[in-house]
C-alpha positions as CSV (number, residue, x, y, z in Angstrom):
1,X,-144.7,68.5,-39.7
2,X,-148.6,68.6,-39.5
3,X,-150.3,65.7,-41.4
4,X,-151.9,66.5,-44.5
5,X,-155.9,66.9,-45.0
6,X,-157.7,64.1,-45.7
7,X,-157.4,62.9,-49.4
8,X,-160.1,63.4,-51.9
9,X,-158.9,61.1,-54.4
10,X,-156.6,57.9,-54.5
11,X,-153.3,59.3,-52.7
12,X,-149.8,57.8,-52.6
13,X,-147.7,59.4,-49.7
14,X,-143.9,60.0,-49.8
15,X,-142.6,60.0,-46.2
16,X,-139.1,61.5,-46.2
17,X,-136.6,64.5,-45.2
18,X,-137.0,67.1,-48.1
19,X,-139.7,65.3,-50.3
20,X,-140.9,68.4,-52.2
21,X,-137.2,68.7,-53.9
22,X,-137.6,65.0,-55.3
23,X,-138.2,64.6,-58.8
24,X,-141.1,62.2,-58.0
25,X,-143.3,64.9,-57.4
26,X,-143.0,65.8,-61.2
27,X,-142.7,62.1,-62.5
28,X,-145.6,60.7,-60.3
29,X,-148.3,62.7,-62.2
30,X,-146.9,61.7,-65.5
31,X,-146.2,58.1,-64.8
32,X,-150.2,58.1,-63.3
33,X,-151.3,59.4,-66.6
34,X,-149.3,56.9,-68.4
35,X,-150.6,53.7,-66.3
36,X,-154.3,55.4,-66.3
37,X,-154.3,55.9,-62.5
38,X,-156.5,58.7,-61.1
39,X,-154.1,59.5,-58.1
40,X,-151.9,61.9,-56.5
41,X,-148.8,62.2,-54.6
42,X,-148.1,64.3,-51.2
43,X,-145.1,64.6,-49.3
44,X,-145.0,64.1,-45.3
45,X,-141.6,65.4,-44.2
46,X,-140.2,64.5,-40.6
47,X,-136.7,65.2,-39.4
48,X,-134.0,62.6,-39.0
49,X,-134.8,60.2,-36.0
50,X,-138.0,61.6,-35.7
51,X,-140.6,61.2,-32.4
52,X,-141.7,58.1,-32.7
53,X,-145.4,59.3,-31.9
54,X,-144.6,61.5,-35.1
55,X,-144.3,58.3,-37.3
56,X,-147.4,56.8,-35.4
57,X,-149.6,59.5,-36.2
58,X,-148.7,59.5,-40.1
59,X,-149.2,55.6,-40.2
60,X,-152.5,55.8,-38.3
61,X,-153.7,58.8,-40.7
62,X,-152.9,56.5,-43.7
63,X,-154.3,53.6,-42.3
64,X,-158.1,55.3,-41.4
65,X,-158.3,57.6,-44.3
66,X,-160.1,56.1,-47.0
67,X,-158.4,57.8,-50.0
68,X,-154.9,57.3,-48.7
69,X,-153.6,54.5,-50.7
70,X,-150.3,53.9,-49.1
71,X,-146.6,55.4,-49.0
72,X,-143.2,55.0,-49.8
73,X,-140.9,55.7,-47.0
74,X,-137.5,56.7,-47.2
75,X,-134.8,57.4,-44.7
76,X,-137.1,56.7,-41.9
77,X,-137.4,53.2,-42.9
78,X,-135.9,51.5,-39.6
79,X,-137.4,54.2,-37.3
80,X,-140.8,53.9,-38.8
81,X,-140.8,50.3,-38.3
82,X,-139.7,50.1,-34.7
83,X,-142.2,52.7,-33.8
84,X,-145.1,51.4,-35.8
85,X,-145.0,47.9,-36.3
86,X,-147.8,47.1,-33.9
87,X,-150.3,49.0,-36.4
88,X,-149.6,46.8,-39.4
89,X,-152.1,43.7,-39.8
90,X,-149.4,42.0,-42.1
91,X,-145.8,42.4,-42.5
92,X,-144.1,40.8,-45.2
93,X,-141.3,38.6,-44.8
94,X,-138.4,41.2,-45.9
95,X,-139.8,43.6,-43.7
96,X,-140.0,41.3,-40.8
97,X,-136.4,39.9,-41.4
98,X,-135.1,43.4,-41.9
99,X,-137.0,45.5,-39.3
100,X,-137.7,48.3,-41.7
101,X,-140.8,49.6,-43.5
102,X,-140.3,51.2,-46.9
103,X,-143.6,50.7,-48.4
104,X,-147.3,50.9,-46.7
105,X,-150.2,49.4,-48.7
106,X,-153.7,48.5,-47.9
107,X,-155.8,45.6,-49.3
108,X,-158.8,43.8,-48.1
109,X,-159.3,46.3,-44.9
110,X,-155.6,45.4,-43.8
111,X,-152.7,47.7,-43.6
112,X,-149.5,46.0,-44.9
113,X,-145.9,46.8,-44.3
114,X,-143.4,45.7,-46.9
115,X,-139.6,46.1,-47.6
116,X,-139.1,46.8,-51.0
117,X,-135.5,47.8,-50.9
118,X,-134.1,44.0,-51.2
119,X,-135.8,44.0,-54.7
120,X,-135.2,47.4,-55.9
121,X,-131.4,47.3,-54.9
122,X,-130.9,43.9,-56.2
123,X,-132.2,45.0,-59.8
124,X,-130.4,48.2,-59.7
125,X,-126.9,46.5,-58.6
126,X,-127.5,43.7,-61.5
127,X,-128.2,46.1,-63.8
128,X,-124.8,47.9,-63.7
129,X,-122.2,45.2,-62.2
130,X,-120.3,43.6,-64.9
131,X,-121.5,40.0,-65.1
132,X,-120.0,37.6,-62.5
133,X,-118.1,40.4,-61.1
134,X,-117.1,39.3,-57.7
135,X,-116.6,35.7,-58.8
136,X,-114.2,36.9,-61.6
137,X,-112.3,39.6,-59.5
138,X,-112.4,38.9,-55.9
139,X,-113.6,42.3,-55.3
140,X,-115.0,43.6,-52.0
141,X,-118.2,45.6,-50.8
142,X,-117.9,48.9,-48.8
143,X,-121.3,50.3,-47.7
144,X,-121.2,53.5,-45.5
145,X,-124.4,53.9,-43.7
146,X,-125.9,51.2,-41.8
147,X,-129.7,52.0,-42.7
148,X,-132.1,49.9,-44.4
149,X,-130.6,50.4,-48.2
150,X,-127.3,48.8,-46.6
151,X,-129.3,46.0,-45.2
152,X,-131.1,45.3,-48.3
153,X,-128.3,45.8,-50.9
154,X,-125.8,43.6,-48.6
155,X,-128.5,40.9,-48.3
156,X,-128.7,40.7,-52.3
157,X,-124.9,40.6,-52.5
158,X,-124.3,38.1,-49.9
159,X,-126.7,35.3,-50.5
160,X,-125.5,31.7,-51.3
161,X,-128.1,31.7,-54.0
162,X,-125.3,33.7,-56.3
163,X,-122.9,31.2,-56.0
164,X,-119.5,32.2,-56.5
165,X,-120.6,35.8,-57.6
166,X,-120.3,36.7,-54.1
167,X,-118.2,39.7,-52.6
168,X,-114.8,38.4,-50.9
169,X,-115.5,40.8,-48.1
170,X,-118.4,43.1,-46.8
171,X,-117.6,46.0,-45.0
172,X,-120.1,48.4,-43.5
173,X,-119.3,51.6,-41.5
174,X,-121.9,54.0,-39.6
175,X,-120.7,56.7,-37.5
176,X,-122.6,55.4,-34.4
177,X,-122.4,51.5,-33.2
178,X,-126.1,51.1,-32.6
179,X,-126.8,50.5,-36.2
180,X,-123.9,48.4,-36.6
181,X,-124.9,46.0,-34.1
182,X,-128.4,45.7,-35.7
183,X,-126.9,44.9,-39.3
184,X,-124.7,42.5,-37.7
185,X,-127.7,40.9,-36.1
186,X,-129.5,40.6,-39.5
187,X,-126.2,39.4,-41.4
188,X,-125.7,36.8,-38.9
189,X,-128.9,34.8,-40.2
190,X,-128.1,34.9,-43.6
191,X,-125.7,31.8,-44.8
192,X,-122.9,33.6,-46.7
193,X,-119.1,32.8,-47.8
194,X,-118.1,36.8,-47.6
195,X,-116.2,37.9,-44.8
196,X,-117.9,40.4,-42.8
197,X,-116.5,43.6,-41.1
198,X,-118.3,46.6,-39.4
199,X,-116.4,50.0,-38.9
200,X,-117.2,52.6,-36.3
201,X,-116.7,55.7,-38.7
202,X,-117.2,58.7,-36.8
203,X,-115.1,60.8,-39.0
204,X,-115.0,60.7,-42.9
205,X,-111.0,59.9,-42.7
206,X,-112.3,56.6,-41.0
207,X,-114.0,55.7,-44.3
208,X,-111.0,57.0,-46.4
209,X,-108.9,54.5,-44.5
210,X,-111.2,51.7,-45.3
211,X,-111.4,52.7,-49.0
212,X,-107.7,52.8,-49.2
213,X,-107.3,49.1,-48.1
214,X,-109.9,47.8,-50.7
215,X,-109.1,45.5,-53.4
216,X,-109.1,46.5,-57.1
217,X,-112.8,46.6,-58.6
218,X,-114.3,46.9,-55.2
219,X,-117.9,48.6,-55.0
220,X,-118.1,51.3,-52.9
221,X,-121.4,52.8,-51.7
222,X,-122.4,55.9,-50.5
223,X,-126.1,54.9,-48.4
224,X,-125.3,57.5,-45.8
225,X,-127.9,60.1,-47.4
226,X,-125.1,62.7,-47.1
227,X,-125.5,64.9,-50.4
228,X,-129.3,64.9,-50.1
229,X,-130.6,64.6,-46.7
230,X,-127.4,66.6,-45.2
231,X,-124.8,68.4,-46.9
232,X,-121.3,66.4,-47.2
233,X,-119.8,63.2,-48.3
234,X,-118.8,60.6,-46.0
235,X,-115.5,60.7,-47.6
236,X,-113.0,63.6,-47.5
237,X,-111.3,64.7,-50.9
238,X,-107.9,63.0,-49.9
239,X,-109.6,59.7,-50.4
240,X,-108.0,57.2,-52.8
241,X,-110.2,54.8,-54.6
242,X,-109.1,51.6,-55.8
243,X,-108.3,50.8,-59.3
244,X,-111.3,50.1,-61.3
245,X,-113.6,50.4,-58.5
246,X,-117.4,50.7,-58.9
247,X,-118.6,53.8,-57.1
248,X,-122.4,54.1,-56.1
249,X,-124.1,57.0,-54.6
250,X,-127.6,56.0,-53.8
251,X,-128.5,59.6,-54.2
252,X,-129.5,61.1,-57.4
253,X,-130.0,64.8,-56.1
254,X,-128.2,67.3,-53.9
255,X,-124.9,68.5,-53.8
256,X,-123.5,64.9,-54.7
257,X,-120.0,65.9,-53.4
258,X,-119.4,61.9,-53.0
259,X,-119.5,61.5,-56.9
260,X,-117.6,64.7,-57.4
261,X,-114.8,62.9,-55.3
262,X,-115.1,59.9,-57.6
263,X,-115.2,62.1,-60.8
264,X,-111.9,63.7,-59.8
265,X,-110.2,60.1,-60.0
266,X,-112.5,58.5,-62.4
267,X,-109.6,58.7,-65.4
268,X,-106.7,58.2,-63.3
269,X,-108.3,55.1,-61.5
270,X,-110.3,53.8,-64.2
271,X,-113.7,54.2,-62.1
272,X,-117.2,53.0,-63.1
273,X,-119.4,55.6,-61.3
274,X,-123.1,55.4,-60.9
275,X,-125.7,57.5,-59.6
276,X,-129.0,56.7,-57.8
277,X,-131.3,57.4,-60.6
278,X,-132.0,53.6,-61.6
279,X,-132.6,52.8,-58.2
280,X,-134.9,55.6,-57.8
281,X,-137.2,54.2,-60.9
282,X,-137.1,50.5,-59.5
283,X,-137.8,51.8,-56.1
284,X,-140.7,53.9,-57.2
285,X,-142.2,51.6,-59.6
286,X,-142.1,48.7,-57.3
287,X,-143.8,50.7,-54.6
288,X,-146.5,52.0,-57.1
289,X,-147.3,48.8,-58.4
290,X,-147.7,47.4,-54.7
291,X,-149.9,50.5,-53.5
292,X,-152.2,50.4,-56.5
293,X,-152.1,46.7,-56.9
294,X,-151.4,47.0,-60.8
295,X,-148.4,45.3,-62.4
296,X,-145.4,47.2,-63.5
297,X,-142.3,44.9,-65.2
298,X,-139.0,45.6,-64.1
299,X,-137.2,45.7,-67.5
300,X,-138.6,45.5,-71.3
301,X,-140.3,48.0,-73.3
302,X,-143.0,49.0,-70.7
303,X,-140.4,49.7,-67.9
304,X,-138.2,51.4,-70.5
305,X,-141.3,53.8,-71.3
306,X,-141.7,54.6,-67.5
307,X,-137.9,55.4,-67.5
308,X,-138.0,57.4,-70.5
309,X,-141.0,59.5,-69.0
310,X,-139.3,60.2,-65.6
311,X,-136.2,61.3,-67.5
312,X,-138.1,63.6,-69.6
313,X,-140.2,65.4,-66.7
314,X,-137.9,64.7,-63.7
315,X,-134.6,65.8,-65.3
316,X,-132.2,66.8,-62.6
317,X,-128.1,67.4,-62.9
318,X,-127.1,64.2,-62.8
319,X,-123.9,62.1,-63.6
């Protein structure tokens, strides 16, 4: 995709795969009006695992264009970091630790790389998990897809700071082994009591087999992008979720087959089903606060107002 023309007013870029279909294109103007920001949003779409030169061109454009304020990066977080880390003047500790870029901002003439997913995924998880869920149940976590979102959310759940409320086991699957090697390297630097397993799963039936062996109450996560960035689900229709599982799709738009598979067993298996809408709101508000150097609370009336606006103007078919 060609880069945008130079911005004529403060502009936030959305670097993704199918950005024009995202609710943020309707939500951001309403949020900007509410927050008093004279700013606009533009999408930059790349195919999965794009040419590193394309990522570098986009980052250099944002760096050099006076009205380009920053960007939110999705899907390409790890690939963009690998291609562009030398272009940043500052890399925040989360980004350096996780080797990913989910937010780009500018301040005092410096281009800054951030990883916001550890914060936004943690806020989302803690918002829907029952209190002390893992301490009370001994449940496990199975995250399909070894990209930046899984790195962030597993880091949040496995930390010793959570005390006894840590999953008894965390399993990560991916279609190819390279990303599993990378997340294994990162996990090795995080002290934890959780048992860690990594599964190469080139076929959805491989993930089915893992789900079938999970303990009751376990958290099952679609972090693959399937259903949004590409059609399908990481599971087959034959999957059997554990009793009282919590099923979370990081997507909120797309064909959402993964959620349909969970809904088919919702009553029989007493499932708690969550889509990615709240994750979307936390992810974007974290980035907007960083890029435009404003304070946006993560809860309370001001946050609730932004969530209400998003629901009104960005409504899509969701669970």
